[in-house]
N, C-alpha and C positions, 0 to 999 in steps of 0.2 A: 502854783497848782500842780500837784503830782500828776504825771502822765502815765497811765497804766497800760503801756503798749504790750500787745502780744507779739507784734512785729514792728517794723519801723513805721508802719502806716496805720495800724488799727488802734482804736481806743475802746474803753469800756463804757457802755451806754445803758441807761434805763429809759425806755420809751413806753408810753402808755397813756391811759386816761382813767379818771376815777370819778366818784360821786361829787367831788369838789366843783368840777366845772361841767361835767357831762351828766345830763338827766338820764332817767331810766330808759327812755326810748333810744338815745344815742348809745348808751352802754350796751343795750340789747343788740344793736347793729354790729358792735365790735366784739361781742361775746363769742367764745370759742368752745364748742362742745368737744367731747373726747376725740371724735373722728377728725375734726378740724385741727386740733392740737397735734395729733399724730401726723397729719399731712404736713403741717407747718414745720415740724421737726425734721421730717424726711427731706423737705425742700431746702431747709437750712443746711443740712448735711451735704446735699447735692451741690449747693451753691458755695460750698467751701467756708461756711461760718465755723470758726474755731471752737467757740463755746457759747452756749445760750440756754436760758430757761424761760418758760412762758407760763404765766398764771392767768386764769380767767375766773372771776367770782362775780357775785351779784353787785359788788361795789367797784370793781376795777378789772381792767385787762392790762397786763404789763409784759414786756419782754426785757430781760436783762441779758446783755451779750456783747461780744467784741465785733467791731465792724470798722471798715474804712470810713464810713459815713453813716449817720443814724438812719438815712433813708433806706439802707439795706434791710434794717429791722422793721421799719414802718411798712415797707413793701410786703414783707412776709405777712404782717398782720392784716393789711388791707386785702391781699390776695386770698386769704383764708377765712375772711369774715364778710359780712354784708356791708361793712363800712367803706367809705372812700377816703382818699388822701385829703381832699378839701375839708371833709367833715372832721377828720382827725386833726388837721391843723387848727381848727376852730377851738377845740377843747383839750388838746393834748399837752403833755409835758415831755421834755427831753432833757435828761441829765447826763453829764459826761464825767468820767473818771471819779474824782473825789466826791462830787455832788451825787453821782449815781450810787456810790457806796453808802453815803449818808442816807439817801432815800431808802435804800434796801433795808437798812437797819431800822429805820422808823416804821416802815411798813410791816416788817416781820415781827416787830415787838408790840404791835397794837397801838402805837402812838399816832398812826396815820389812819386808823380804822374809822369807819363812819360812826361807830359807837366806841368811844375811847375804852381801851382795855379789852376789846374783843379779839381773842387770839386765834380765831378760825383761820386766818390767813397763813399762819406758820405751817399748819397742816398742808395747805395748798402748795406752799413753797417746797416742802419735803417731797410731796408727790411729783411736783414739776421737776425737781432735781433728779429723782429716780428715773423718770421718763426720759430726760435728756441724757442721762448716763447710759441708758440702754441703747440710745441712738448715737453714742460716741460723741456727744456734744458737751462733755464736761472735761475741764482741764484742772491742773493743780490750783490755779487762782480761784476758779469758780467753786471748787470743792471746799477750799479753805474758807472762802467768804460765806458760803451758805452755812457751813458748820458754825462759823462765828456768830451769825445772825441767830441760829437756833440756840446757841449757848446763851446769848444775851436775852432771848425770849424766855428761856427757862429760868434764868437768874432773876429777871424782873418779876416773873410770876411767883417765885418762891420768896424773894427778899423784899417785895413791896406789896402794898394793898391795892394796886391799880386795877386788879381784876376781882376785887372783893365785891360780893353781891352779884346776883344774876342780872347782867345787862348785856343783851345781844339783840339782834333783829327778832329772833324767835321769842325772847322774853318780852321785848317791847310790844310784840303782837298780842301776847297774852295780857299784858298790862292795859293795852288799849281796849281789848274786849271787856275786861273786868270793869273798867271805868265807864265804858259807853253802852254796855248792854245790861239792862235791868233784869234782875231775877235770872242770872246766867245759869244757875243750877237746874232750871227747868227749861232751858233752851236746847234745841237740836243743833249740833255743830258738825259740819262736814269738812273733812280734811282731804283735799284732792292733791295727791303727790306725796310720796313718802321717801324723798331723798333726804339729805342731811338736814336741811332747814326744816323740812316737813316733820321729820322725826323729832328734832329738838323742840319744835313748837308743840307737837303733840304731847311730849313728855312734860313740858312746862304747863300745858293745859291741865293735865291730870294731876300734876303736883300742886298747882296753885289754885285750882278750882274744885278739886276732888270730883271732877265731872265724869260721869259714866255714859252720858248720852252723846258720844262721839262716834261718828261713822267714818271709816277710811275707804278711799277708792284710789287705786293706782292702776296704770296701764298693765304693769306686770303684777298680777294679783298675789303671787307668792311673797313678794316683798312686803305688801300690806299685811298679809297674814302673819308674817313673822313679828311685825311690830304689834299687831292686834293681840297676838298670843301673849306677848310680853306685858302689855298694859291692860289686858282683858277688855278689848274693844270689839266693835262689830265691823266686818268687812263686807263691802258690796262689789259686784262686778262693774267694770268700766261701762258696760252697756246700760247700767242703771243710773248713770250720772244725771240725766235730765230729770228723772223721777226724784232722786235724792235732793236735787237742787230745790225742788218745790217744797220738800219737807223741812229744809234747813232754815234756821234763823241766822246762822253765821256760817260762812264758807271761807275756808283758808285754802288758797291755791298756791302750791309750791312745786310745780312740775318743771321738767327740763326741756319742755317742748320749745321749738324755735318759732312757732306761730301761736296766736291766741287759740285756746281750746274752749273758752267760754265767751259767748256773745249774747246779745239780747234775743236772738232767734230761739235759743233753747230755754229761755226763762219764761215760764208760765206761772206767775206768782199770785198768791192770794194773801200774802202778808209781807211785812217789811223784811228786807234781806241785807245783811252787812257782808260785803266781800272784801277780804284782805288778799291782795296779790303780792306774794313774796318772791315772784319769779323774775329772772332776767334771762332772756327778753321777757317783756310783759306777756302774761298768758291769759289776761282778761281784756277783752275789747272795751275801749272807752265807751262804746255805744250802749253798754249795760246801764249807764247813768240815765239813759232816756226812758228806762222802765221805772214807773212810779214805785216808790218805796225802796229803791236800791241805793245803797251807799257804798261807794268803791274807795278803798284806801290802798295806796301802794306803799312799798317798803320805804321809799324816800320820805314819806310823811311820818312813818313810824320812827325813823332814825332821828327825827327832830325832837322827839319826846325826851325832855331832860327831867330827871328826878333827883332826889337827894343822893341816891347811889352814885349817879354820874358826876354830880358836883363834888362828892367826896373823892372820887377817883382823880380829879384834876389836881388835888393837893399832892399826889404822889408822882406827878410828871417829872419834877427835878431829880428825884431819886432814880427814876427809870432812865433819865438822860445821862446821869452820872455813870450808871452801869454800862450803857451803850458806849460812852466815851472810853471807859476802861478797856472793854473788849475790842473796840474798834482800834485803839492804839496798839494793842497786841497784834491785831491783824496787819495794821499798817507797817509795823516793824518787820513782820515776817515778809510782807510784800516788798518792802524796800530791799531787804537782803536778797530775795529771789530775783530782784530786778537786775542786779549786777553780777549774779552768779554765772550766767553764760559768758559774760565778758572776761571774768576772772579765769574761768575754765579755759577759754580760748587763749588767754595770756599765758597760762601755764603750759599749754601745748606748744605755743610759739617759743617760749623760753627753753622748753625741753628739746625742741627741734634745733635751736641754736647750740644748746649744750652738746647734743649728739654729734653735730657737725664739728665742733671744736675738739671733742674727745677723739673723734676719728683721726683728726689731724695729728693729735698728740700720740696716738697709738703707733702711727707710722714713723714718727720722729724719734720716739723714745723706746729703746730696747728693754728697759726695765720699768715700763709704764705700769703703775699700780692701779688696776681697773677698779677694785673695790673702794679704795680710798678716794679716787677721783669721783666716782658715783656718789659717795656719801657727802663729800664736800659740796659738789655742784648742786645736789638735790636740796641741801640745807640752804644754800644761797638763793635758789629759786623760791623756796618756801618763805624766806625772809622778805624777798622782794615783793611777792604776791601779798603777803600780810600787810606790808606798808600800803599797797594800793587799796586793799580791803578797808583798812582803817581810814584812809583818806576819803574813800567813797562814803563810808558810814558817817563820818563827821563833817564832810564838806557841805557847803550851802547848796550847790547845784550838782546833783548826782548825774543828770543827763549830760551836762557839759564834761564832767569827769570821765564818764564812760566814752563819750565821743572822742575825747583827747587820747585816751588809752588806745582805742581802736585805730585812731589816725597814726599815732607814733609807732605802734607795733604792727601796723598794716593788718589789722584783724578784720576779716571779711566774714561776718556772721550776723544773723538776725537776733535781735533782742527777744528774749522769751522768759516766761515764768517757769519753764520746766525743761 
């Protein structure tokens, strides 16, 4: 197992939770909005974390970073969310070093997505990387790793058909509506929340239903107006939400609120209503199901919908995995070379120190001492010696033992690092 130390005591970890074991309610507790992520990054910097990125989507919340112990990262997550350590332990995963790198590649390339081939997560990783870099929480290892994952994602997208066909949470929402609502062309649809998922769902609705009876509501009205102008739709004020709920046949909720914004108290219905809650945390109170005629569907239900498109995508998993392995091997080769670079540099400095000491002795002893020739010969000898050590470390079975031996023999006192 390769040990990706930043120092003699830290390792690279991926800690988090996802749709695989954590239901929407638990994922909601650990979700991080923009303010929470910013606070977490500042806390990480203050606590001396060397490198870290954090992502929080409707399907997963994850931290990738270097730590002495994974609890350092888990603590950051729990202190900046509504989740507790015991709850985290129930559903979480912790990957270390090579396994953490493998996990990051699978997540970033859509192979670990709730809907196979959904590449939304790579955008989140890019944003997370930029945020961490602005907080001084990115080093050479993290930068190279993220760029390698982005490269793999692009190559899989262009060289395989794993993302062919529109399959995502937003598309699954539209498919569910089409299959379960009769005469959809004559139904009133209300979209509450125009963030990324809301926008994608709305565009899919217009594209696949040719539907014009769609009303948009967003807390920030100008955001809804921009989308409405693009798609030629109607926008209503947030204050009109309760009235518009009464008019609607289908409601799609995709807000970023941390607490439910719709519950049974504001539903005064005279006809059946289908509600799709695409939010994490949940934005529709479960008590709406107590109202006669209400059907509530959450995104976890939607992600279970498998169709022909999804089955076809599975055929391309081997090709995607081959691409990941190719790019991952390039990264590992780079990381391996970076691993012993500080030791080789320290060895060179040690040999140069020995050289200078010996040349000083010879300068005093020899009246005709040839300074230029002595420098040339000794530098060439040092280069040949260090080249031998580099080749040994590259080809040897145990790099850690080789590095430790060199440091011990030459009494090199320095921390292992990737930069």
